[in-house]
N, C-alpha and C positions, 0 to 999 in steps of 0.2 A: 368588564361587564359588556358581553356581547349585545344585550338587549339596548343599553344605552348606546352603543356604538351605531347599532341599526337605525335607531331612533334619529340620531345625529346626521348619519349619512342619508337617510331619506328626506330629512329637512334640507339638506344642502342640495340634494337632486331636485327637489320641489323648487327651490329659490332659483337654481340655475336654468331649470325649465321655464318657470315663470319669466325671468329676465332674458331669456333667450341667449344664455351663455353657453353656446353650442360646444366650445372648446374644451369645457369642463364636465360633459356629460359622460364621456367614456371613462374618465378618471372616477367618476361618482358611481357608475354602474360596476366598474372594477372593484371599487372598495366594498360595496354592498355585497358582491359575490365572495370576496375574501372573507367576510365575516361569515357569510352562510356556509362556505366550505369549512370554516373552523368549527361549525356547529353541525356539519354532516347533513346539511340541507342541500343536497347535491342538485336536485331538479330546479329549485329556486336559483342556485348559483349558475347553473347552465343557462337559465333564461337570462340572467342579468349580464353574463359574460357574452352572449350572443348581441345583447344590446350594446355593451362596450365595444364589441368589434364593429357593430354598424356605425356608431358614432365616431369611432377612431378612424375608420376609412372614410367617412363623409368629411372629416375635419383633417385628414392626412396626419394623422398621429400613428406612425407605423410602430412606435414602441408600444402603445396600449395594444394594438392589433396584436403584436407578438406576445405580449404578456398574457392577453386574455386567451389567445390560443393555447399557450402553455398552460394556464390554469384549467382550461378544459381538458387537457392532457392529463393533468395530474388527477382531475376527477376520474376520468375513465381507466387511469391505473388503479385507483383506489376501488372502482368497481370491477376490476379484473377484465376489462374489455381492453386487452393490449393493443388490438389492431387499431382501434380509434385512438388510444393513447398515442400511439406511434404516429399516426396521421396527422394529429393536431400538434404534437411537438415538432415534427419535421416542418409543418407549416410555420411554426413560432421560429425555428431555426433559420429557415430560409429568409424571413423577414428580417431577423437580426442580423444575417450575414449581408442582407442588401444595404441595410443602414449602418453596418460595420460597428454594431455595439457589442464590444468584447465581453462585458460583464454579462449581458444576456447570452451571448454565443457560449461562453463557458458554463453558465448554468444550464442552459438547454442541453448542451452536449452531455453534461453528468446525468441530467434526467433521461436522455436516450439510454445511457449506460444502465441506468436503474431498470428501465422497462425490459431491455434485453435480458438483464441478470433475472428478472421475474419470470421471463420465458426460457430460462436455462440456457440462453444462447451466450455462453460465456466468452466465446472468441470475438463476438460482436461486442458484447458489452465492454471488454477490454480495450477494443479500438476506440469506442466512444470516451471511454474514461482517460485514456491516454492522450487523445485529442483536448479533452476538457482540461487535463492537468498542463498541457503547453500553454494554452490560452490563459488559464488562471496565473501561471508563473509569468507570462508575458506582462499582465496587468497588475502583478503583485498583491493578488487578492488572496490574502491568508486563509480565510474561512473557505473560499473556493477551493484553494490548494488542498488544504485538509480534508475537504469533502471528496475530491478526486482520490486522494490517498485512500481514504476511508472505502470508497467504493472499489477501488482496485483491491483492497484488503478483502472485501466481501466476496468479489469475484474469484480471487484465489482461494478462498475458503471453499466455495462452491466446486472448484475445481480440485479440491484436495491437496493443494499446494500451500502446505502450512507454513512453511518458512517464509516464503514471498508473501503470505497473507501478513504474517507476523511483522516483516519488515515495512509494509505499507502501513499498518495500523500504528507503529512505532513513529513513522515518518509524519503520519496525520498528527499525532501527539506533539511531536517536536515543533511542527510548523506553528501550532497555536502557542506553544510556550514562548517562542522568540519574539 
């Protein structure tokens, strides 16, 4: 129930603001934006993500700065503004690399691959998918590994390399079965 989720998140934000719990504001704005993204309210989500970035930077919470930049990238990808999608995802990836958050790095590398695939830049997309796969394997993230294989499969489909595509799709499925 998205409306109920928004009501609760708005209430939390109001309480955190009233009590001056500054270190929870970035998280609250991010949560509100996530619900707005799920309901395709992209303008409102962008406003809240920019607020999340503001408070995460003020409170030295680079993980929320990275995640908010990534969420903005996702919005711009959905809106087919790929140059801004790349810009925000690159920013998110740079932050994740600075704080050495492998989970975020793997996720953002996969997203880079997805954006380049949308642009039909399959060679670049494959480079990112391969890097993401290495990170996902390093941290033993089964869902991330499967995502990377699936992305690779889609890239090979676009390249009309059907055997390679099939191998990657099968590997994605096997990863989740184990």
